[in-house]
Backbone as CSV, one residue per row, in Angstrom:
resi,resn,N_x,N_y,N_z,CA_x,CA_y,CA_z,C_x,C_y,C_z
1,MET,-22.828,3.998,1.335,-23.749,4.713,2.468,-24.764,5.818,1.505
2,THR,-25.985,5.676,1.840,-26.855,6.372,1.511,-26.946,7.541,2.200
3,PRO,-26.662,8.979,1.455,-26.739,10.296,2.637,-28.106,10.664,2.831
4,PRO,-28.051,10.997,4.521,-29.301,11.493,4.569,-30.193,12.586,3.702
5,ALA,-31.665,12.038,3.778,-32.241,13.486,3.124,-32.604,14.626,4.127
6,PHE,-32.108,15.702,3.856,-32.300,16.916,4.473,-33.708,17.588,3.885
7,HIS,-34.260,18.474,4.931,-35.365,19.138,4.474,-34.871,20.349,4.974
8,ARG,-35.774,21.868,4.443,-35.105,22.964,4.641,-35.204,23.243,6.228
9,ALA,-33.869,23.630,6.638,-33.283,23.857,7.994,-34.038,25.526,8.422
10,ARG,-35.126,25.553,9.347,-35.549,26.811,9.453,-35.307,27.183,11.215
11,ARG,-35.107,26.450,11.809,-34.869,26.856,13.302,-33.029,26.658,13.774
12,PRO,-32.796,27.601,14.475,-31.220,27.648,14.756,-30.683,26.117,15.139
13,GLU,-31.314,25.646,15.731,-30.864,24.240,16.085,-30.787,23.073,15.209
14,HIS,-31.813,23.394,14.051,-31.716,22.569,12.934,-30.650,22.873,11.488
15,LYS,-30.265,24.236,12.036,-29.148,24.689,11.079,-27.886,24.583,11.707
16,GLN,-27.536,24.427,12.889,-26.652,23.788,13.603,-26.289,22.521,13.192
17,GLN,-27.198,21.722,13.384,-27.323,20.253,12.896,-26.616,19.801,11.769
18,ARG,-27.122,21.046,10.616,-26.720,20.881,9.211,-25.250,21.242,8.957
19,ARG,-25.043,22.380,9.958,-23.477,22.780,9.967,-22.729,21.366,10.295
20,GLU,-23.064,20.707,11.603,-22.034,19.728,12.164,-22.284,18.302,11.068
21,ALA,-23.201,18.245,10.342,-23.063,17.139,9.183,-22.641,17.478,8.622
22,ILE,-22.310,18.678,7.900,-21.377,18.944,6.907,-19.899,18.773,6.940
23,LEU,-19.488,19.267,8.440,-18.204,18.974,8.891,-17.919,17.943,9.343
24,ALA,-18.971,16.897,9.830,-18.707,15.479,9.667,-18.599,14.665,8.310
25,ALA,-19.122,15.256,7.654,-18.869,14.591,6.232,-17.674,15.007,5.920
26,ALA,-16.984,16.202,6.083,-15.630,16.785,5.442,-14.730,15.975,6.071
27,ARG,-14.951,15.898,7.427,-13.914,15.144,8.081,-13.591,13.652,7.734
28,THR,-14.921,13.220,7.507,-14.831,11.769,7.475,-13.964,11.175,5.335
29,LEU,-14.447,12.344,4.804,-13.507,12.284,3.383,-12.156,12.500,3.703
30,ALA,-12.174,13.225,4.360,-10.540,13.808,4.590,-9.613,12.610,5.023
31,VAL,-10.350,12.359,6.131,-9.502,10.737,7.149,-9.538,9.643,5.931
32,ARG,-10.453,9.670,5.061,-10.219,8.573,4.125,-9.310,8.776,2.716
33,SER,-9.137,10.048,2.002,-8.573,10.378,1.239,-7.604,11.304,1.016
34,GLY,-7.476,11.967,2.062,-6.572,12.912,2.241,-7.351,14.346,2.154
35,VAL,-6.858,15.586,2.815,-7.597,17.132,2.630,-7.472,17.404,1.289
36,ARG,-6.193,17.028,0.681,-6.041,17.520,-1.102,-7.213,17.223,-1.946
37,ALA,-7.752,15.976,-1.538,-8.507,15.271,-2.650,-9.640,15.382,-2.511
38,VAL,-10.214,16.201,-1.254,-11.723,16.235,-1.249,-12.242,17.709,-1.911
39,THR,-13.273,17.543,-2.714,-13.971,18.551,-3.211,-14.983,19.004,-2.646
40,LEU,-15.948,20.429,-2.647,-16.787,20.994,-2.321,-17.816,19.731,-2.831
41,GLY,-18.192,19.540,-4.313,-18.620,18.725,-4.750,-18.766,17.191,-3.623
42,ASP,-17.886,16.615,-3.342,-17.626,15.617,-2.676,-18.578,15.796,-1.304
43,VAL,-18.233,16.919,-0.731,-18.616,16.994,0.789,-20.349,16.788,0.911
44,ALA,-20.677,17.797,-0.822,-22.125,17.973,-0.831,-22.762,16.560,-0.767
45,ARG,-22.015,15.746,-1.623,-22.783,14.248,-2.188,-22.859,13.663,-0.897
46,THR,-22.028,13.667,-0.074,-21.817,12.653,1.113,-22.621,13.262,2.226
47,VAL,-23.086,14.427,2.258,-24.006,14.836,3.269,-25.470,15.047,3.028
48,GLY,-25.469,14.842,1.609,-26.931,14.736,0.724,-27.670,16.232,0.855
49,LEU,-26.620,17.363,0.447,-27.270,18.661,-0.215,-26.728,18.949,-1.235
50,ALA,-27.346,19.887,-1.953,-26.818,20.580,-3.313,-25.650,21.119,-2.861
51,LYS,-24.626,21.454,-3.769,-23.468,22.434,-3.518,-23.734,23.540,-3.003
52,SER,-25.010,24.244,-3.627,-25.240,25.603,-3.232,-25.839,25.795,-1.547
53,ASN,-26.370,24.358,-1.157,-26.575,24.656,0.139,-25.185,24.622,0.870
54,VAL,-24.680,24.076,0.662,-23.446,24.031,1.262,-22.475,25.365,1.344
55,VAL,-22.437,25.712,0.471,-22.023,26.991,0.230,-22.670,28.176,0.877
56,ARG,-24.117,27.903,1.395,-24.792,28.966,2.251,-24.445,28.776,3.447
57,TYR,-23.931,27.569,3.899,-23.013,27.413,5.188,-22.078,27.969,5.453
58,PHE,-21.071,27.679,4.679,-19.655,27.799,5.016,-18.728,28.311,4.015
59,GLY,-19.567,28.728,2.724,-19.179,29.649,1.527,-18.239,29.109,0.845
60,THR,-17.038,28.253,1.308,-16.298,27.463,0.419,-15.706,26.443,1.047
61,ARG,-15.307,25.086,0.411,-14.596,24.139,0.773,-13.558,24.702,1.796
62,GLU,-12.670,25.717,1.310,-11.553,25.966,2.508,-12.089,26.422,3.635
63,ALA,-12.938,26.994,4.061,-13.855,27.501,5.323,-13.983,26.262,5.920
64,ILE,-14.644,25.533,5.479,-14.733,24.380,6.234,-13.432,23.444,6.663
65,TYR,-12.733,23.469,6.236,-11.253,22.717,6.496,-10.869,23.618,7.461
66,LEU,-10.834,24.751,7.323,-10.387,25.883,8.323,-11.432,25.425,9.688
67,GLU,-12.513,25.724,9.612,-12.904,25.374,11.102,-12.627,24.047,11.567
68,LEU,-12.692,23.079,10.943,-11.790,21.516,11.379,-10.473,21.915,11.839
69,ALA,-9.652,22.692,10.882,-8.218,22.875,11.684,-8.579,23.043,13.053
70,GLY,-9.146,24.607,13.321,-9.490,25.033,14.532,-9.734,23.823,15.910
71,GLU,-10.651,23.341,14.968,-11.258,22.026,15.994,-10.172,21.129,16.539
72,GLU,-9.577,20.658,15.548,-8.455,19.747,15.552,-7.560,20.368,16.390
73,TRP,-7.008,21.595,16.238,-5.876,22.435,17.141,-6.179,22.473,18.438
74,GLN,-7.450,22.857,18.754,-7.737,22.913,20.468,-7.729,21.387,20.859
75,GLY,-8.252,20.567,20.393,-7.980,19.208,20.713,-6.804,18.728,20.938
76,TRP,-5.944,18.934,19.977,-4.288,18.523,20.201,-3.797,19.175,21.429
77,THR,-4.042,20.713,21.439,-3.566,21.581,22.614,-3.829,21.020,23.923
78,HIS,-5.699,20.862,23.976,-5.891,20.391,25.373,-5.147,18.900,25.897
79,ALA,-5.074,18.144,24.841,-4.749,16.793,25.148,-2.998,16.984,25.474
80,ALA,-2.336,17.799,24.737,-0.730,18.180,25.367,-0.488,18.708,26.666
81,ALA,-1.726,19.860,26.605,-1.734,20.478,28.270,-1.978,19.461,29.333
82,ALA,-2.814,18.575,29.181,-3.310,17.708,30.235,-2.463,16.402,30.209
83,ARG,-1.405,16.269,29.411,-0.375,15.366,29.425,1.070,16.006,30.114
84,ILE,1.079,17.284,29.542,2.223,18.199,30.512,1.822,18.023,32.284
85,GLY,0.649,18.603,32.323,-0.017,18.669,33.802,0.148,17.653,34.344
86,GLY,0.054,16.552,33.662,0.264,15.028,34.306,1.398,14.528,34.955
87,GLY,2.408,15.507,34.387,3.905,15.104,34.538,4.551,14.255,33.211
88,THR,3.851,14.400,32.224,4.708,13.773,31.196,5.797,14.981,30.753
89,ASP,7.060,14.631,30.064,7.860,15.631,29.832,6.819,16.255,28.682
90,VAL,7.714,17.794,28.268,6.844,18.634,27.445,6.992,17.967,26.135
91,ALA,8.256,17.873,25.446,8.458,17.096,24.018,7.977,15.810,23.748
92,THR,7.899,14.738,24.847,7.215,13.619,24.542,5.295,14.018,24.680
93,ALA,5.213,14.713,25.193,3.570,15.236,25.371,3.261,15.705,24.103
94,LEU,3.912,16.732,23.553,3.364,17.160,21.800,3.455,16.261,20.835
95,ALA,4.562,15.405,21.229,4.973,14.446,19.778,3.957,13.647,19.872
96,GLU,3.744,12.927,20.802,2.403,11.701,20.920,1.119,12.247,20.786
97,THR,0.701,13.411,21.661,-0.425,13.702,21.137,-0.942,14.296,19.749
98,LEU,0.224,14.770,18.737,0.265,15.039,17.626,0.207,13.918,16.589
99,GLU,0.764,13.095,16.934,0.848,11.556,16.330,-0.495,11.136,16.468
100,ALA,-1.146,11.233,17.160,-2.319,10.482,17.486,-3.538,11.346,16.408
101,ARG,-2.987,12.277,16.183,-4.124,13.432,15.514,-3.607,13.794,13.971
102,PRO,-3.861,12.342,13.136,-3.246,12.495,11.746,-4.270,13.378,10.818
103,LEU,-5.455,13.622,11.297,-5.931,14.659,10.498,-5.830,16.178,10.916
104,LEU,-5.155,16.404,12.091,-4.423,17.657,12.347,-3.292,17.972,11.374
105,CYS,-2.533,16.647,11.647,-1.190,16.372,10.828,-1.288,16.936,9.431
106,ASP,-2.540,16.613,8.697,-2.557,16.581,7.116,-3.164,18.351,7.217
107,LEU,-3.916,18.275,8.093,-4.584,19.842,7.761,-3.307,21.342,8.111
108,LEU,-2.265,20.453,8.798,-1.391,21.641,9.208,-0.750,22.273,7.734
109,GLY,-0.326,21.161,7.016,-0.006,21.665,5.502,-0.559,22.416,4.475
110,HIS,-2.387,22.669,4.796,-2.919,23.467,3.985,-3.126,24.552,4.513
111,ILE,-3.116,24.862,6.058,-3.654,25.827,6.569,-3.144,27.276,5.710
112,THR,-1.710,27.689,5.680,-1.301,28.978,5.171,-1.027,28.759,3.499
113,THR,-1.209,27.602,3.322,-0.875,27.308,1.234,-2.303,27.615,1.089
114,THR,-3.274,27.235,1.490,-4.573,27.016,0.803,-6.108,27.597,1.786
115,LEU,-6.126,27.134,2.885,-7.047,27.338,3.529,-7.669,28.792,3.921
116,GLU,-6.224,29.460,4.161,-6.299,30.499,4.356,-6.480,31.635,3.449
117,HIS,-6.600,31.250,2.405,-6.257,32.122,1.056,-7.719,32.054,0.461
118,ASN,-8.914,30.884,0.956,-10.029,31.261,0.201,-11.017,31.102,1.267
119,ALA,-11.087,31.767,2.544,-11.900,31.802,3.628,-12.523,33.186,4.013
120,SER,-13.443,33.307,4.422,-14.177,34.892,4.639,-13.566,35.415,6.296
121,VAL,-13.428,36.755,6.160,-12.836,37.236,7.303,-13.216,36.790,8.715
122,ALA,-14.479,36.377,8.703,-15.078,36.018,9.712,-14.709,34.631,9.982
123,ALA,-14.708,33.717,8.939,-14.090,32.360,9.306,-12.456,32.229,9.945
124,ALA,-11.517,33.197,9.206,-10.605,33.212,9.222,-10.507,33.843,10.715
125,ARG,-11.367,34.773,11.171,-11.071,35.250,13.094,-11.416,34.449,13.745
126,THR,-12.550,33.347,13.496,-12.484,32.210,14.359,-11.721,31.181,14.707
127,PHE,-10.915,30.858,13.413,-9.814,30.276,13.232,-8.982,31.000,14.237
128,LYS,-8.260,31.853,13.959,-7.192,32.724,14.607,-7.464,32.862,15.887
129,GLN,-8.505,33.174,16.376,-8.917,33.337,17.880,-8.436,31.805,18.898
130,ALA,-9.391,30.829,18.113,-8.991,29.517,18.566,-7.955,29.128,18.802
131,MET,-7.145,29.419,17.609,-5.593,28.778,17.911,-4.863,29.947,19.090
132,HIS,-4.879,30.857,19.022,-4.408,31.837,20.200,-4.836,31.817,21.409
133,ALA,-6.071,30.983,21.633,-6.480,30.604,22.674,-5.971,29.686,23.405
134,SER,-5.708,28.584,22.365,-4.955,27.322,22.786,-3.492,27.432,23.067
135,TYR,-3.038,28.440,22.235,-1.501,28.754,22.424,-1.129,29.495,23.853
136,ASP,-2.163,29.960,24.508,-2.178,30.650,25.693,-2.116,29.513,26.867
137,GLU,-3.328,28.644,26.619,-3.377,27.429,27.798,-2.218,26.633,27.645
138,LEU,-1.456,26.121,26.409,-0.546,24.891,26.479,0.691,25.879,26.501
139,GLY,1.019,26.890,26.313,2.165,27.611,26.637,2.259,27.902,28.049
140,GLU,0.949,28.234,28.891,1.428,28.273,30.479,1.430,26.881,30.963
141,ARG,1.174,25.529,30.704,1.628,24.249,30.969,3.303,23.978,30.618
142,ILE,3.645,24.664,29.550,4.757,24.521,28.908,6.385,25.095,29.897
143,VAL,5.459,26.468,30.290,6.395,27.291,30.561,6.511,26.725,32.360
144,ALA,5.621,26.309,33.028,5.458,25.577,34.394,6.097,24.394,34.137
145,ALA,6.030,23.648,33.696,6.802,22.394,33.313,8.514,22.975,33.037
146,ARG,8.686,23.640,32.419,10.142,24.176,31.986,10.182,25.913,32.377
147,PRO,10.473,26.137,33.519,10.446,27.304,33.985,11.333,28.467,33.501
148,GLU,12.867,27.825,32.600,13.887,28.187,31.855,13.165,28.898,30.491
149,LEU,11.986,28.430,30.254,11.651,28.802,28.864,10.707,29.901,29.300
150,THR,10.757,31.329,28.234,9.619,32.200,28.383,8.366,31.649,27.748
151,PRO,7.232,32.475,27.782,6.079,32.311,27.013,6.532,32.312,25.647
152,GLN,6.882,33.132,24.940,7.446,33.551,23.651,8.187,32.079,23.159
153,GLU,8.985,31.908,23.877,9.730,30.637,23.741,9.014,29.208,23.617
154,ALA,7.960,29.278,24.532,6.979,28.248,24.683,6.091,28.486,23.184
155,ALA,5.333,29.822,22.990,5.184,29.612,21.813,5.979,28.983,20.784
156,GLU,7.098,29.161,20.448,8.056,28.797,19.210,8.125,27.461,19.272
157,LEU,8.059,26.547,20.555,8.181,25.425,20.747,7.107,24.480,20.164
158,ILE,5.852,25.116,20.533,4.385,24.989,19.743,4.594,24.797,18.184
159,LEU,5.107,26.153,17.587,5.130,26.154,16.347,6.100,25.233,15.527
160,VAL,6.893,24.757,16.081,7.866,24.064,15.380,7.676,22.514,15.780
161,ALA,6.782,22.365,16.463,6.165,21.307,16.695,4.932,20.745,15.564
162,SER,4.304,21.925,15.484,3.204,21.694,14.646,3.743,21.825,12.910
163,VAL,5.002,22.571,12.790,5.427,22.547,11.542,5.885,20.986,11.234
164,MET,7.034,20.645,11.919,7.754,19.783,12.050,6.848,18.107,11.912
165,GLY,5.641,18.334,12.820,4.425,17.127,12.956,4.087,16.843,11.662
166,HIS,3.685,18.069,10.939,3.350,17.914,9.635,4.023,17.477,8.387
167,THR,5.455,17.767,8.580,6.453,17.191,7.728,6.733,15.682,8.012
168,LEU,6.732,15.402,9.355,6.869,14.300,9.575,5.923,13.002,9.069
169,TYR,4.610,13.730,9.479,3.377,13.091,8.832,3.594,12.438,7.556
170,ALA,4.107,13.706,6.708,4.005,13.414,5.098,4.834,12.495,4.669
171,ILE,6.212,12.882,5.309,7.376,11.765,4.986,6.762,10.143,5.529
172,GLY,6.090,10.417,6.210,5.521,8.831,6.361,4.615,8.247,5.515
173,ARG,3.558,8.980,4.760,2.830,8.907,3.770,3.234,9.343,2.221
174,PRO,4.328,8.335,1.946,4.697,8.907,0.363,4.104,8.444,-0.633
175,PRO,4.073,9.327,-1.338,3.059,9.260,-2.829,3.418,7.349,-3.324
176,ALA,2.423,7.198,-4.844,3.014,6.093,-5.230,4.367,5.938,-5.973
177,THR,5.078,6.980,-6.669,6.016,7.143,-6.977,7.373,6.724,-6.304
178,MET,7.234,7.439,-4.725,8.328,7.289,-3.730,8.014,6.069,-3.321
179,LEU,7.210,5.315,-3.116,6.606,4.095,-2.674,7.669,2.836,-3.563
180,ALA,7.333,3.198,-4.842,7.775,2.566,-6.102,9.726,2.682,-5.831
181,LEU,9.901,3.599,-5.677,11.481,3.865,-5.462,12.090,2.962,-4.313
182,TYR,11.242,3.419,-3.123,11.906,3.164,-2.279,12.073,1.269,-2.324
183,ALA,11.019,0.647,-3.286,10.914,-0.900,-3.056,12.141,-1.080,-3.909
184,MET,12.437,0.007,-4.888,13.770,-1.079,-5.706,14.879,-0.264,-4.839
185,GLU,15.019,0.720,-4.003,16.292,1.037,-3.111,15.799,1.220,-1.926
186,PRO,15.656,-0.102,-0.949,15.506,0.196,0.426,16.395,1.041,1.095
187,GLU,17.532,1.351,0.480,18.478,2.657,1.347,18.111,3.642,1.418
188,LEU,17.761,3.931,0.307,16.751,5.646,0.190,15.740,5.334,1.335
189,ALA,15.005,4.738,1.651,13.571,4.575,2.360,14.296,4.852,3.837
190,ALA,15.294,3.899,4.189,15.959,4.100,5.471,16.349,5.386,5.594
191,ALA,16.810,5.950,4.701,17.829,7.496,5.036,16.751,8.484,4.897
192,SER,15.475,8.350,4.431,14.268,9.087,3.828,13.315,9.132,4.638
193,CYS,13.166,8.164,5.506,11.845,7.968,6.195,12.312,7.930,8.146
194,PHE,11.740,9.275,8.353,12.130,9.298,9.961,10.710,8.576,11.018
195,PRO,11.050,8.135,11.549,9.738,7.644,13.141,9.108,8.665,13.374
196,PHE,8.059,9.094,13.526,7.594,10.178,13.921,7.982,10.728,15.725
197,VAL,7.455,9.814,16.422,7.585,10.453,17.643,8.974,10.342,18.282
198,PRO,9.719,9.573,17.896,11.248,9.989,18.054,12.103,10.895,17.729
199,THR,11.474,11.037,16.004,12.515,12.250,15.949,11.809,13.372,16.096
200,LEU,10.349,13.527,16.570,9.827,14.907,16.849,10.236,15.523,18.318
201,ARG,10.146,14.207,19.268,10.789,14.325,20.326,12.303,15.152,20.861
202,ARG,12.780,14.186,19.925,14.647,14.447,19.827,14.883,16.431,19.620
203,LEU,14.108,16.669,18.521,13.965,17.961,17.965,13.428,18.868,18.889
204,LEU,12.287,18.607,19.551,11.969,19.648,20.547,12.370,19.547,21.539
205,ASP,13.227,18.595,22.071,14.248,18.587,23.288,15.180,19.363,23.121
206,ALA,15.699,18.800,22.171,16.999,19.873,21.476,16.688,21.523,21.723
207,LEU,15.523,21.688,20.926,15.032,23.262,20.723,14.762,23.856,22.079
208,ALA,14.182,23.056,23.065,14.033,23.622,24.184,15.003,23.679,25.092
209,ASP,15.954,22.788,25.161,17.549,22.824,25.733,18.112,24.094,25.175
210,GLY,17.914,24.459,23.764,18.831,25.522,23.343,18.876,26.843,23.376
211,LEU,16.982,27.323,23.397,16.490,28.338,23.206,17.080,29.284,24.424
212,PRO,17.087,28.801,25.633,17.454,29.580,26.997,19.201,30.050,26.778
213,ARG,20.017,29.148,26.187,21.367,29.497,26.140,21.312,30.294,24.839
214,ARG,20.760,30.390,23.767,20.574,31.138,22.860,20.526,32.483,23.310
215,ARG,19.411,32.629,24.413,19.038,33.793,24.773,20.069,34.613,25.711
216,ALA,20.826,33.587,26.404,22.048,33.961,27.372,22.715,34.825,26.661
217,THR,23.117,34.646,25.547,24.391,34.923,24.365,24.004,36.188,24.208
218,GLY,22.821,36.685,24.162,22.871,38.123,23.854,22.069,38.310,22.386
219,PRO,21.935,39.550,22.187,21.055,39.497,20.918,22.635,39.618,19.935
220,GLU,22.290,39.354,18.397,23.272,39.173,17.694,23.660,40.598,16.990
C-alpha cells in the first residue's frame, strides 16, 4: 500500500489528523507483526512521514504505543463494564472482553517493561489518568455485581485479569522454537497451552471468592 503524501500541518485539525494517522499506522503494524517487532522507522514509512516528523508529534515509539495502550485499556474496561451491567458475571465479562482485544493483550506485556521507560511525563500522565478513570468505572460495576468485594479488591481483580490476560495471550502464541518442540512432543503442548477464556474465568472466580475470606481472617 502506498503511504499517503502529507503536506505540512499548520491548522490544529490537520495536526490532529496527522496524530491519528500515526496512531493508525502503529496499530496496523502491531496487529500484523506484534508490538515488539515495530520500529519508529516502520511507523514513519507506513504513514508516509520522515522519522523526525513522527518524533515531533510523539517523541518516541514508546509514547505512540503508550497512547494506544490507554485507548485499548479504556475500550476494554468500557466493554467489560457494559457486560457486567447487562448481567454477565464478572469473571466471564472480564475474560471474554479481554480476549476480544488481542492488541491490548500484547501491549500489556510492554507497558511497565519498555513503554513507560521511554515516554515523556506528559504522555505518562495521560496514560495513567486514562487507566485510573477506567479502574473507577469498572470497579464500581464489579462491586455492584459482587457487593462482598471492596473497591480495592475490585481493583485487584482488574489488575490480575490484565496480568494473566497478557500471559495467556503470550502462551497461546508461542515462538517458532516452541512450535517445533510441541510438534515433536504434543504432550508438552497439552501441558503448556491453557485456553484463554476458561482459564482466566476460573482464576478470576477463585480470586473473587477468596478475597473476602482472606479479609475475614484478619491481618497476618
